[in-house]
C-alpha positions as CSV (number, residue, x, y, z in Angstrom):
1,M,25.7,124.1,141.1
2,V,23.3,123.8,138.0
3,E,23.5,126.0,135.1
4,E,20.7,126.5,132.9
5,L,20.7,125.6,129.3
6,S,21.5,127.8,126.5
7,K,19.3,128.6,123.4
8,N,21.3,125.9,121.3
9,K,20.6,123.3,123.8
10,Y,24.5,123.2,124.9
11,R,25.3,124.0,128.6
12,T,28.7,125.3,130.0
13,L,31.1,123.2,132.4
14,R,33.5,125.1,134.0
15,V,36.8,123.3,135.1
16,H,38.9,124.9,138.0
17,V,42.5,123.7,138.1
18,R,44.7,124.2,141.1
19,F,48.3,123.4,141.8
20,P,48.8,123.2,145.6
21,D,52.4,122.3,145.8
22,R,53.8,124.7,142.9
23,A,56.4,126.9,144.2
24,E,55.9,130.7,143.8
25,G,57.0,131.7,140.3
26,E,57.4,128.2,139.1
27,K,56.3,127.6,135.4
28,T,54.1,124.8,134.5
29,P,54.3,122.8,131.4
30,P,51.5,123.9,128.6
31,I,48.6,122.2,129.7
32,R,45.0,121.6,128.1
33,V,41.7,120.4,129.2
34,Y,39.8,118.0,127.0
35,L,36.4,116.7,126.8
36,F,35.4,113.4,125.0
37,D,32.1,112.0,124.4
38,S,31.0,108.4,125.1
39,Q,32.4,107.4,121.7
40,G,35.8,108.7,122.3
41,A,35.3,111.6,120.0
42,L,36.9,115.1,121.0
43,A,33.7,117.2,122.0
44,D,35.6,120.4,123.2
45,S,39.1,121.5,124.6
46,Q,40.7,124.6,125.8
47,P,44.3,125.4,126.8
48,L,44.8,126.3,130.6
49,T,45.7,129.9,130.6
50,E,43.8,130.8,133.6
51,E,42.8,128.6,136.8
52,T,39.3,128.3,135.2
53,V,38.3,127.3,131.6
54,S,34.9,126.7,130.3
55,L,33.8,123.8,127.9
56,R,30.3,123.2,126.1
57,L,28.7,119.9,126.4
58,L,25.2,118.2,125.9
59,P,23.1,118.3,128.7
60,D,21.9,114.6,128.3
61,Q,25.3,112.9,127.6
62,N,28.0,111.4,129.8
63,Y,31.5,112.6,129.1
64,R,35.1,112.0,130.1
65,L,37.3,114.9,130.8
66,Y,41.0,114.7,131.0
67,V,43.7,117.6,132.2
68,G,46.9,116.8,130.7
69,P,49.6,118.2,128.6
70,D,48.7,120.2,125.5
71,L,48.9,117.8,122.7
72,L,47.3,120.0,120.2
73,G,48.8,123.4,120.2
74,G,47.6,125.1,117.3
75,E,46.5,122.1,115.5
76,K,43.0,122.0,114.5
77,T,42.8,118.1,113.9
78,P,43.5,116.0,116.8
79,P,45.6,113.0,116.4
80,K,43.9,109.7,116.2
81,D,45.6,108.3,119.3
82,L,44.9,111.4,121.5
83,I,43.4,109.4,124.3
84,A,46.2,106.9,124.2
85,Q,48.6,109.6,124.4
86,L,47.0,111.3,127.2
87,V,46.7,108.0,129.2
88,K,50.5,107.6,128.3
89,A,51.3,111.0,129.7
90,K,49.3,110.1,132.9
91,A,46.6,112.8,132.4
92,I,44.0,113.2,135.2
93,L,40.5,111.7,134.4
94,Q,37.3,112.9,135.5
95,D,34.1,111.4,134.6
96,V,31.2,113.9,133.9
97,I,27.9,112.3,134.7
98,A,24.8,113.8,132.7
99,R,22.2,113.1,135.6
100,L,24.4,114.9,138.1
101,K,24.5,118.1,136.1
102,P,27.7,119.4,137.3
103,S,28.6,123.0,136.3
104,L,32.0,123.2,138.1
105,I,34.6,120.5,138.5
106,D,37.5,121.4,140.7
107,I,40.9,119.4,140.1
108,A,44.0,119.5,142.0
109,I,47.5,118.4,140.4
110,S,50.5,117.7,142.3
111,K,53.9,118.7,141.1
112,R,54.8,115.0,140.9
113,I,52.0,114.6,138.1
114,Y,52.5,117.9,136.2
115,L,56.2,117.6,136.1
116,C,55.8,114.7,133.8
117,W,54.0,116.8,131.2
118,W,57.2,118.3,130.1
119,K,58.2,116.7,126.8
120,Y,61.3,114.5,126.7
121,C,62.5,114.7,123.3
122,V,65.1,112.9,121.4
123,V,66.5,113.8,117.9
124,V,67.1,110.9,115.7
125,R,69.7,111.4,113.1
126,G,71.3,108.8,110.8
127,N,72.4,107.6,107.6
128,V,71.4,104.6,105.4
129,R,73.9,103.0,102.9
130,K,74.2,99.6,101.2
131,Q,77.2,97.4,101.5
132,L,78.4,96.3,98.1
133,S,81.4,94.4,99.1
134,P,83.4,94.6,102.5
135,G,84.6,98.2,102.8
136,N,82.6,99.5,99.7
137,Y,79.2,101.2,100.0
138,A,76.7,103.1,98.0
139,T,74.1,105.6,99.3
140,I,70.4,104.5,99.7
141,C,68.7,107.6,98.8
142,Q,64.8,106.5,98.5
143,G,63.0,104.4,101.1
144,T,61.5,104.7,104.4
145,V,63.1,104.2,107.9
146,K,60.9,102.6,110.5
147,I,61.7,103.6,114.2
148,Y,60.4,101.3,116.8
149,E,60.5,101.7,120.6
150,V,61.5,98.3,122.1
151,D,59.9,97.1,125.4
152,F,62.3,94.6,126.9
153,L,60.2,94.1,129.8
154,C,57.0,93.0,128.1
155,Y,58.1,89.4,128.1
156,I,60.4,89.4,131.0
157,E,57.5,90.5,133.3
158,R,55.1,87.5,132.0
159,L,58.0,85.0,132.2
160,P,57.5,82.3,134.6
161,F,60.1,82.3,137.3
162,P,61.5,79.0,136.7
163,E,62.1,79.9,133.2
164,L,63.6,83.3,134.2
165,E,65.9,81.6,136.6
166,K,67.0,79.3,133.7
167,L,67.7,82.4,131.6
168,R,69.9,83.6,134.7
169,D,71.8,80.5,134.7
170,D,72.6,80.5,130.8
171,L,73.7,84.3,131.3
172,L,76.0,83.4,134.1
173,D,77.3,80.4,132.2
174,L,78.2,82.7,129.4
175,L,80.0,85.2,131.5
176,R,81.8,82.7,133.6
177,P,85.5,82.6,132.7
178,R,86.6,79.2,131.3
179,P,90.3,77.5,131.5
180,F,92.0,78.1,128.1
181,P,91.7,74.9,125.9
182,P,94.9,73.5,124.2
183,I,96.1,75.8,121.7
184,P,95.2,74.1,118.3
185,E,97.2,74.2,115.1
186,P,96.4,77.0,112.8
187,F,93.4,76.4,110.4
188,P,94.3,76.7,106.8
189,F,94.4,80.2,105.6
190,P,93.0,81.8,103.5
191,F,89.7,79.7,104.1
192,P,88.0,78.1,101.1
193,E,85.6,80.4,99.4
194,P,82.5,79.5,97.6
195,Q,81.9,79.2,94.0
196,P,81.2,81.7,92.1
197,P,83.9,84.0,93.5
198,I,81.2,86.6,93.7
199,P,78.5,85.2,96.0
200,P,75.3,86.9,96.5
201,L,75.2,89.1,99.4
202,P,72.8,87.8,102.3
203,G,69.5,89.6,102.9
204,P,67.4,90.9,104.5
205,G,69.8,91.8,107.3
206,P,72.5,92.0,108.4
207,D,72.0,89.5,111.1
208,P,75.0,89.7,113.5
209,A,78.0,87.8,112.9
210,P,78.2,84.4,115.1
211,F,78.6,85.4,118.7
212,Q,82.0,85.5,119.9
213,R,83.5,86.2,123.5
214,V,85.7,88.8,122.0
215,S,83.0,90.8,120.5
216,L,79.8,90.5,122.6
217,V,77.8,92.9,120.9
218,S,76.8,94.5,117.8
219,Q,78.2,98.0,117.0
220,P,74.9,99.9,118.0
221,L,74.9,98.1,121.4
222,V,78.7,99.0,122.0
223,E,78.3,102.5,121.1
224,N,75.0,103.1,123.0
225,A,76.0,101.0,126.1
226,L,78.9,103.4,126.4
227,S,77.2,106.5,125.6
228,S,74.5,106.2,128.1
229,T,77.0,105.0,131.0
230,T,76.3,108.1,133.2
231,L,72.6,107.3,132.8
232,M,73.1,103.9,134.7
233,K,73.5,105.1,138.1
234,S,71.5,102.0,139.6
235,S,73.9,99.6,137.4
236,A,77.4,100.5,138.7
237,N,79.0,97.7,136.6
238,L,78.7,94.2,135.3
239,S,80.3,92.5,138.3
240,E,77.4,94.0,140.5
241,A,74.8,92.9,138.2
242,V,76.2,89.4,138.0
243,T,76.4,89.2,141.8
244,Q,73.0,90.2,142.3
245,L,71.7,87.9,139.7
246,S,73.3,84.8,141.2
247,I,71.8,85.1,144.4
248,L,68.2,86.3,143.7
249,K,65.1,84.3,142.7
250,G,61.6,85.0,141.8
251,E,60.1,88.6,141.7
252,A,63.6,89.9,142.9
253,L,65.3,88.3,140.1
254,Q,62.9,89.9,137.7
255,Q,63.4,93.3,139.2
256,A,67.1,92.8,139.0
257,F,66.9,92.0,135.2
258,I,65.1,95.3,134.9
259,K,67.4,97.2,136.9
260,H,70.5,96.1,134.9
261,K,68.8,96.0,131.6
262,V,71.2,98.2,129.8
263,I,74.5,96.6,131.1
264,L,73.0,93.1,130.5
265,A,71.7,93.7,127.1
266,P,74.9,93.0,125.2
267,Y,75.3,89.6,126.9
268,L,71.6,88.7,126.6
269,C,72.0,89.4,122.8
270,P,72.7,85.7,121.8
271,L,70.5,84.3,124.5
272,L,67.0,86.2,123.6
273,P,64.9,85.5,120.5
274,D,63.3,88.3,118.8
275,F,59.8,87.4,120.0
276,W,60.8,88.1,123.6
277,Y,60.8,91.9,122.6
278,C,57.8,94.0,122.0
279,L,57.7,96.8,119.4
280,K,55.9,99.9,119.1
281,L,56.0,101.8,115.8
282,L,57.0,105.5,116.7
283,A,57.6,107.0,113.2
284,E,58.1,106.3,109.5
285,V,60.7,108.7,108.2
286,P,61.4,109.1,104.3
287,I,65.3,108.8,103.4
288,Q,66.7,112.0,101.9
289,S,68.7,112.1,98.6
290,D,71.9,112.0,100.6
291,G,70.8,108.9,102.7
292,S,70.1,110.7,105.7
293,F,67.0,110.6,107.8
294,Y,65.8,112.8,110.9
295,K,63.1,112.6,113.4
296,E,62.2,114.3,116.7
297,L,60.8,111.7,119.0
298,C,59.0,113.1,122.2
299,F,57.9,111.1,125.3
300,W,55.6,112.2,128.1
301,C,57.4,111.3,131.5
302,P,59.2,108.2,130.2
303,S,59.9,105.7,133.0
304,D,63.4,105.5,131.4
305,I,65.2,106.8,128.3
306,P,63.8,105.0,125.1
307,D,65.5,102.0,123.6
308,L,65.0,102.3,119.7
309,Y,65.0,99.8,116.8
310,F,65.2,100.3,113.2
311,R,64.0,99.0,110.0
312,V,64.3,100.1,106.4
313,T,61.6,99.3,103.6
314,Q,61.5,100.1,100.0
315,N,58.6,99.9,97.7
316,I,60.2,98.7,94.5
317,G,57.7,98.5,91.4
318,G,54.5,98.5,93.7
319,T,55.8,95.8,96.2
320,E,57.0,96.8,99.7
321,K,60.0,95.0,100.7
322,T,61.8,95.1,104.1
323,V,65.4,95.5,103.0
324,Y,66.7,95.8,106.6
325,S,65.5,94.1,109.7
326,P,68.4,92.9,111.9
327,R,68.0,90.9,115.3
328,I,66.2,93.0,117.6
329,S,68.3,91.5,120.5
330,C,71.6,92.7,119.2
331,N,70.8,95.9,117.4
332,T,68.6,97.8,119.7
333,Y,70.1,101.3,120.6
334,W,69.5,101.1,124.5
335,N,68.9,104.4,126.2
336,Y,69.2,106.3,123.3
337,N,69.6,110.0,124.1
338,G,70.4,111.3,120.5
339,T,74.1,110.1,120.1
340,P,75.8,108.6,118.4
341,P,74.1,109.1,114.8
342,I,72.5,105.9,113.5
343,Q,74.4,104.1,110.9
344,I,72.2,101.7,108.9
345,T,74.1,99.3,106.7
346,V,71.8,97.3,104.4
347,T,73.0,94.1,102.9
348,D,70.1,92.9,101.1
349,P,71.1,92.3,97.4
350,E,67.8,93.5,96.0
351,A,67.9,96.9,97.8
352,V,68.1,99.9,95.6
353,A,71.1,102.3,96.1
354,C,72.0,105.3,94.2
355,L,74.9,105.8,92.0
356,E,76.5,108.8,93.0
357,D,78.5,111.2,90.8
358,P,82.2,111.2,92.0
359,D,84.1,114.3,92.4
360,R,85.6,115.7,89.2
361,P,89.1,114.0,88.8
362,I,91.1,116.9,87.4
363,P,91.3,120.5,87.8
364,G,89.9,123.1,85.1
365,D,87.1,122.9,82.7
366,E,88.3,120.1,80.4
367,L,86.0,117.2,79.4
368,Y,87.3,114.0,80.6
369,V,86.6,110.2,79.9
370,W,88.1,108.4,83.2
371,P,88.7,104.9,83.4
372,T,88.7,104.2,87.1
373,A,88.8,100.5,88.1
374,I,88.6,97.0,87.3
375,G,85.9,95.6,89.6
376,N,86.4,97.7,92.8
377,M,90.3,97.7,92.2
378,D,91.7,101.2,91.4
379,L,93.7,101.4,88.3
380,R,96.6,102.9,90.3
381,N,97.2,99.5,92.0
382,I,98.1,98.0,88.4
383,T,102.0,97.8,88.3
384,G,103.4,99.4,85.1
385,L,100.2,101.2,84.3
386,E,101.8,103.9,82.8
387,S,105.2,102.4,81.9
388,N,106.6,102.0,78.5
389,P,104.8,99.2,76.5
390,A,108.1,98.0,75.0
391,V,109.2,97.2,78.6
392,V,108.1,94.1,80.1
393,T,109.0,93.0,83.6
394,P,107.4,89.7,85.6
395,A,105.5,92.4,87.7
396,T,104.1,94.2,84.7
397,G,100.2,94.3,84.8
398,L,100.0,92.4,88.3
399,V,98.1,94.0,91.1
400,N,100.6,95.6,93.5
401,G,103.4,93.6,91.7
402,T,102.1,90.2,93.2
403,T,98.7,89.3,92.0
404,P,97.3,88.5,88.6
405,W,93.9,89.3,87.1
406,A,91.4,86.5,86.1
407,G,87.8,85.6,85.1
408,T,85.5,88.3,84.3
409,L,87.2,91.9,84.4
410,A,84.4,94.6,85.0
411,L,85.8,97.8,83.6
412,Q,84.6,100.8,85.4
413,M,84.4,104.3,83.9
414,V,83.2,107.8,84.6
415,F,82.1,110.2,82.0
416,D,82.1,114.0,82.2
417,P,78.5,114.9,82.6
418,R,78.7,117.4,79.8
419,L,80.5,115.1,77.3
420,K,77.4,114.5,75.3
421,T,76.2,118.1,75.2
422,H,79.6,119.9,74.9
423,S,81.4,117.5,72.4
424,N,80.4,115.2,69.4
425,V,81.1,111.9,71.3
426,R,78.4,109.4,71.7
427,Y,79.9,106.1,72.0
428,Y,82.8,104.0,73.3
429,R,84.6,100.7,72.6
430,W,86.9,98.4,74.8
431,S,89.2,96.0,73.0
432,Y,91.9,93.5,74.2
433,K,94.9,91.9,72.6
434,F,96.9,89.1,74.3
435,E,100.6,89.1,74.0
436,G,101.2,87.4,70.4
437,D,98.0,88.1,69.0
438,T,97.9,90.0,65.8
439,D,95.2,92.4,66.5
440,F,92.8,93.8,69.0
441,T,89.5,91.9,69.8
442,P,86.4,94.0,70.7
443,I,84.6,93.2,73.9
444,R,81.2,92.6,73.1
445,N,79.2,91.3,76.2
446,T,76.0,93.2,76.6
447,V,76.0,96.1,79.1
448,T,72.8,97.1,80.7
449,H,72.5,99.7,83.5
450,R,69.3,101.0,85.3
451,Y,67.6,104.1,86.4
452,M,64.9,104.9,88.8
453,V,61.6,107.0,88.6
454,V,60.1,107.7,91.8
455,T,56.2,108.3,92.3
456,Y,54.6,109.4,95.5
457,A,51.6,108.5,97.7
458,P,52.9,105.8,98.2
459,L,56.6,106.5,97.8
460,T,57.4,104.0,94.9
461,I,60.7,103.2,93.1
462,H,60.2,102.2,89.4
463,L,63.3,100.6,87.7
464,V,63.9,101.3,83.9
465,P,66.7,99.3,82.3
466,V,68.9,100.8,79.6
467,T,71.0,98.7,77.2
468,L,74.2,100.5,76.3
469,G,75.5,98.0,73.8
470,P,76.8,96.4,71.8
471,K,75.4,98.3,68.7
472,T,76.3,98.8,65.2
473,V,76.6,102.4,63.7
474,N,77.3,102.7,59.9
475,G,79.1,99.4,59.9
476,V,81.1,100.0,62.8
477,N,80.5,97.0,65.3
478,N,80.5,96.6,69.0
479,L,80.1,100.3,70.1
480,F,78.4,101.1,73.4
481,E,76.3,104.2,74.2
482,V,77.6,107.1,76.5
483,P,74.8,107.2,79.0
484,D,72.9,110.3,79.8
485,P,74.3,111.6,83.1
486,H,71.1,111.9,85.0
487,P,68.0,110.1,83.5
488,G,64.8,109.9,85.7
489,D,65.5,110.2,89.3
490,G,69.1,108.8,88.8
491,W,71.1,105.7,88.0
492,V,70.9,103.0,90.5
493,N,73.3,100.5,92.0
494,I,71.7,97.4,93.1
495,N,74.1,94.5,92.1
496,D,77.5,96.2,91.7
497,P,79.1,94.0,89.3
498,Y,76.1,94.3,87.1
499,D,74.8,97.9,87.7
500,R,78.3,99.8,87.3
501,P,80.6,98.3,84.7
502,F,80.9,99.7,81.2
503,A,82.5,96.4,79.7
504,Y,82.9,92.9,80.8
505,F,86.3,91.4,79.5
506,D,86.1,87.6,79.9
507,S,89.7,87.1,80.3
508,T,89.7,83.4,79.8
509,G,89.2,84.0,75.9
510,N,86.3,81.9,75.8
511,H,83.7,84.8,75.3
512,L,81.5,83.8,78.2
513,P,78.8,85.8,79.9
514,P,79.8,87.9,82.7
515,F,81.1,85.9,85.9
516,T,80.3,82.7,84.1
517,Y,83.0,80.0,85.2
518,I,83.3,76.6,83.3
519,D,85.7,74.5,85.3
520,S,86.5,71.8,82.9
521,A,89.9,70.5,81.6
522,S,88.5,70.8,77.9
523,V,88.1,74.5,78.1
524,A,91.2,76.3,77.1
525,R,91.6,79.5,79.2
526,R,94.0,82.2,78.2
527,T,97.0,83.4,80.4
528,G,99.4,86.3,79.8
529,L,100.0,89.9,79.3
530,V,96.9,91.7,77.8
531,T,96.6,95.3,76.4
532,L,93.3,96.9,76.8
533,L,92.3,99.5,74.4
534,L,89.6,102.2,74.8
535,E,88.2,104.2,71.9
536,M,85.6,106.9,71.7
537,F,83.2,107.6,68.6
538,D,80.9,110.1,67.3
539,A,77.1,109.4,66.3
540,N,78.2,108.3,62.8
541,G,80.7,105.8,64.3
542,N,83.8,107.8,63.3
543,L,86.8,107.5,65.7
544,V,87.0,110.8,68.0
545,P,90.6,111.1,69.1
546,C,91.5,112.4,72.5
547,A,93.0,115.7,73.2
548,N,95.7,114.4,75.5
549,L,98.7,114.7,73.0
550,G,97.4,117.6,70.8
551,G,94.6,115.5,69.2
552,S,91.6,117.1,67.6
553,G,88.9,115.8,70.1
554,A,87.4,117.7,72.7
555,F,88.1,115.6,75.6
556,K,91.0,114.0,77.5
557,F,91.6,110.7,79.0
558,V,92.4,110.6,82.6
559,L,94.4,108.0,84.7
560,P,95.9,108.1,88.2
561,D,98.7,110.4,88.9
562,L,101.1,108.0,90.1
563,T,103.3,110.6,91.8
564,T,100.4,111.6,94.2
565,P,98.2,109.2,96.1
566,D,94.5,109.6,95.5
567,K,95.0,112.1,92.5
568,Y,94.5,111.9,88.8
569,T,95.9,113.4,85.8
570,S,95.2,113.9,82.2
571,V,98.9,114.7,81.3
572,L,99.6,111.4,79.7
573,T,102.4,110.4,77.3
574,A,102.7,108.0,74.5
575,N,103.0,105.1,76.9
576,N,99.2,105.2,77.1
577,I,98.0,107.4,74.3
578,T,98.4,105.9,70.6
579,P,99.0,107.9,67.6
580,Q,95.3,107.7,66.8
581,G,94.2,109.3,70.0
582,Q,93.1,106.0,72.0
583,L,93.9,104.8,75.5
584,M,95.8,101.7,76.2
585,F,97.3,100.0,79.1
586,R,98.4,96.6,80.2
587,V,97.2,94.0,82.8
588,R,98.6,90.4,83.5
589,V,95.9,87.5,83.2
590,D,96.4,84.2,84.7
591,N,93.3,81.7,84.5
592,N,95.7,78.7,85.5
593,D,94.3,76.1,87.9
594,T,96.1,75.3,91.0
595,E,97.2,72.0,91.7
596,A,96.8,69.9,95.1
597,L,98.0,66.3,95.5
598,L,98.8,64.2,98.5
599,P,100.5,61.2,96.6
600,N,102.0,59.4,99.7
601,V,102.6,59.0,103.5
602,R,105.3,57.0,104.9
603,T,107.7,56.1,107.8
604,P,111.2,54.4,108.0
605,A,108.9,51.1,108.3
606,G,107.4,51.8,104.9
607,T,104.4,53.5,103.1
608,A,100.7,53.3,103.8
609,D,99.1,50.4,102.5
610,A,95.9,50.1,100.3
611,C,93.9,50.0,103.6
612,G,95.4,53.2,104.8
613,F,97.5,51.4,107.6
614,L,100.8,52.9,108.3
615,R,103.3,51.3,110.8
616,F,106.0,52.7,112.8
617,N,108.6,51.2,115.1
618,L,109.8,54.1,117.6
619,P,108.2,57.2,118.9
620,T,111.2,59.1,117.2
621,D,110.2,57.6,113.7
622,V,109.5,60.3,111.2
623,V,106.0,60.4,109.6
624,S,106.4,62.1,106.3
625,V,103.4,63.3,104.4
626,D,104.4,63.7,100.5
627,Y,102.4,66.7,99.1
628,I,102.3,68.9,95.9
629,A,100.8,72.5,96.1
630,R,101.5,74.1,92.8
631,H,100.7,76.7,90.3
632,P,102.2,77.2,86.9
633,N,103.4,80.6,87.7
634,S,103.4,80.3,91.5
635,F,100.1,82.6,92.1
636,L,98.9,80.7,95.1
637,T,98.8,80.3,98.6
638,W,98.4,76.8,100.4
639,S,97.8,75.1,103.7
640,L,98.2,71.7,104.8
641,S,97.0,70.2,107.9
642,I,96.8,66.8,109.9
643,S,94.0,66.0,112.3
644,R,93.9,63.3,114.8
645,G,90.6,61.3,115.4
646,L,88.0,63.6,117.2
647,C,90.7,65.8,118.7
648,G,91.4,68.1,115.9
649,G,94.6,69.7,114.5
650,V,98.0,68.2,115.7
651,A,100.3,69.7,113.1
652,S,99.9,72.2,110.0
653,T,102.0,74.1,107.6
654,S,101.4,76.6,105.0
655,G,103.0,78.9,102.4
656,T,103.2,81.1,99.4
657,G,104.2,80.0,96.0
658,S,104.6,76.6,94.6
659,S,105.8,73.7,96.8
660,P,108.0,72.2,95.7
661,A,109.5,75.3,93.9
662,V,110.3,73.3,90.7
663,P,107.9,70.6,89.1
664,P,108.3,67.1,90.9
665,P,110.0,64.7,91.4
666,P,110.8,65.2,94.3
667,N,107.7,65.8,96.1
668,A,107.6,68.4,98.9
669,T,107.4,66.6,102.2
670,F,105.8,67.7,105.7
671,A,107.6,65.5,108.3
672,N,106.6,65.0,112.0
673,T,107.6,62.4,114.4
674,A,105.3,59.9,115.5
675,S,105.5,61.1,119.2
676,H,104.4,64.6,118.2
677,L,101.4,63.3,116.3
678,L,100.4,61.0,119.1
679,R,101.0,63.4,121.9
680,A,98.5,64.5,124.5
681,L,96.4,67.3,123.5
682,G,94.6,68.0,126.6
683,G,91.3,67.2,127.9
684,S,90.1,63.8,126.9
685,C,92.8,63.7,124.0
686,S,95.3,61.9,125.9
687,T,98.6,60.3,124.4
688,C,98.0,57.6,121.9
689,N,101.1,55.3,122.4
690,D,100.2,52.5,120.1
691,G,98.7,54.7,117.3
692,A,95.7,56.7,116.0
693,A,93.7,57.5,113.0
694,F,94.6,60.8,111.0
695,A,93.2,62.9,108.2
696,V,95.4,65.1,105.9
697,N,93.9,68.1,104.1
698,L,95.7,70.1,101.6
699,F,94.3,73.3,100.3
700,A,95.6,75.3,97.1
701,Y,94.2,78.8,96.7
702,A,94.6,80.8,93.6
703,T,95.6,84.4,94.4
704,A,94.2,85.7,91.0
705,T,91.3,88.4,91.3
706,D,88.8,90.0,89.0
707,G,88.8,93.2,91.2
708,Y,85.9,92.0,93.3
709,G,87.4,89.0,95.1
710,R,89.9,86.0,94.7
711,Q,88.9,83.6,91.9
712,S,88.2,80.4,94.0
713,Q,87.1,78.6,91.0
714,Y,90.9,77.9,90.4
715,D,91.3,76.4,94.0
716,R,92.0,72.7,94.5
717,H,91.9,70.6,97.4
718,A,93.1,67.1,98.3
719,A,92.5,64.8,101.2
720,I,93.6,61.3,102.6
721,A,93.4,59.5,105.6
722,F,95.7,56.8,107.3
723,A,96.0,55.0,110.5
724,L,99.4,55.0,112.4
725,I,100.0,51.7,114.1
726,K,102.8,50.6,116.2
727,S,104.5,47.4,115.0
């Protein structure tokens, strides 16, 4: 049938759509008929509300007609990838040839096809945070989460069969049980830490930790492999998958990998590089102010449930930076069906996190000034925090009665958001006094915080630094400004030790910049009980007393309520409040080095000579390693290990506190019989009857903390070697 041209040069094409195997009363998904010109532009489209629809087209042009799911709905502007979406949805294609002048096209669609046009949608919800230190996080409240669909098969299907079989062999070798090796002597503990004691966090990342058989997979893989168990009807268990893989080759092996993809994915994690995976960007989702993100993803007749992978980007000062991009192989959410929620933890040190307002520490409406922590250590962990300053015990000022403070102490505070608008307080000052000092010394290291201003199109974070002090006001020195509570789009927390503290107390007494460590015997470091003093001032530099003990000020100091965990109180006594309305408390500082020495090794036959040879007569002869692991106040742990040749550890010991307990002589001794050191260790490490070469390592670890971590700059290490030879 040929229809005549209309007055406007267009003619009408009718499309009749039938569903021959549709059951009576059965609904079909929303369907639309699309007409594209030879350039791929949408010329016309109509929803299929009746069995026949009419389209307009030019008589002298060829077209492509698609019948598929309704991807437009009420939208007037079609998506740029409309044809690609129709192809993926397996829409029916019919070419419209101009010279054939068709006026009616009849299309029959089977249930097998149109059932694929129901959307399969997954709601992705998650949260983004930044790890500041182990167990300590801050919300990332600005940025973009990029969601990708992972195609594991894109490379597997192209991999030559010999390479695929090699991958299979590597996987089976990984899963094959191994005999237990000889149990080695314990490693030194705690392990030595790098200097400085607050190392920069790695980025971007995180990459998963080194692969371990006890934890074969990252957390997303564990959670999702479990959550999708009911969907894996074709993969009953790992044993079945391994059995199939071990006997198959070629295309059958390829199909087995595909079939058991989800159950094998955790174990393939350490074997497959990222370039084996193909990524398709599905969505870019803005992060909300509470760190959350949300996106509904819909798929047309997916061959399996989608596998999702996530990256996080931030535009900082006009430069887009990827702050989270972990390994694809170990951080894909396989068969993701909407659960569990996605938890993204960013460790890139340059990622911008938000500094959140903590909950009000005390009930009521009183203004407060709240010293919260030293580093990340809550003040409630200080022994004797609120005790009588006239009473001193060996535990006073220690962390939990055992650990001293050292290095740079970053003093954390929270100010009532209304403090500057509802009172005359404008400045603060921290000072310190070591036991024996005649007066307090103000802390004068510069404090700079940063806030952000966010602009849009594109979403960009601009950082604005604010120097709080030190400042001089009417001749009063070393004052620091109480910051505005919510400048711009909020304070940021990028580098926790520099973005949050309100004072940096160099407890060494050398007035060093924050977190600067000079490890030299010529630099005197201070040690002892220290009283910290906090004062508040008005705009003219006048002291403003607190109201804790009836003072005239409009605010109260807050400290932990030591009678109730996780609670705080402004009910303080003269133990912490001076007659002038200042706050004080004590900390015990110890900046002493540890000592690690290995002065001698001996047997009943004598001591090791200058070349390191040590003789013994009988297997029962005792080999004695003399050692010194000490700290002036016993604030250390230590470990000593003896290793033989290439076989590793043969003996070890460790302890807390100084060893020997009193200054030598005599030295402490680690004694083992020659037969014990020369015994068989399993494998190729057989008994060494006539002797062997040994290395001795002694590590002394300072236990002092700055509230962020152990002060490893005070650690010491000693090492010696000797050859045990039978006379």
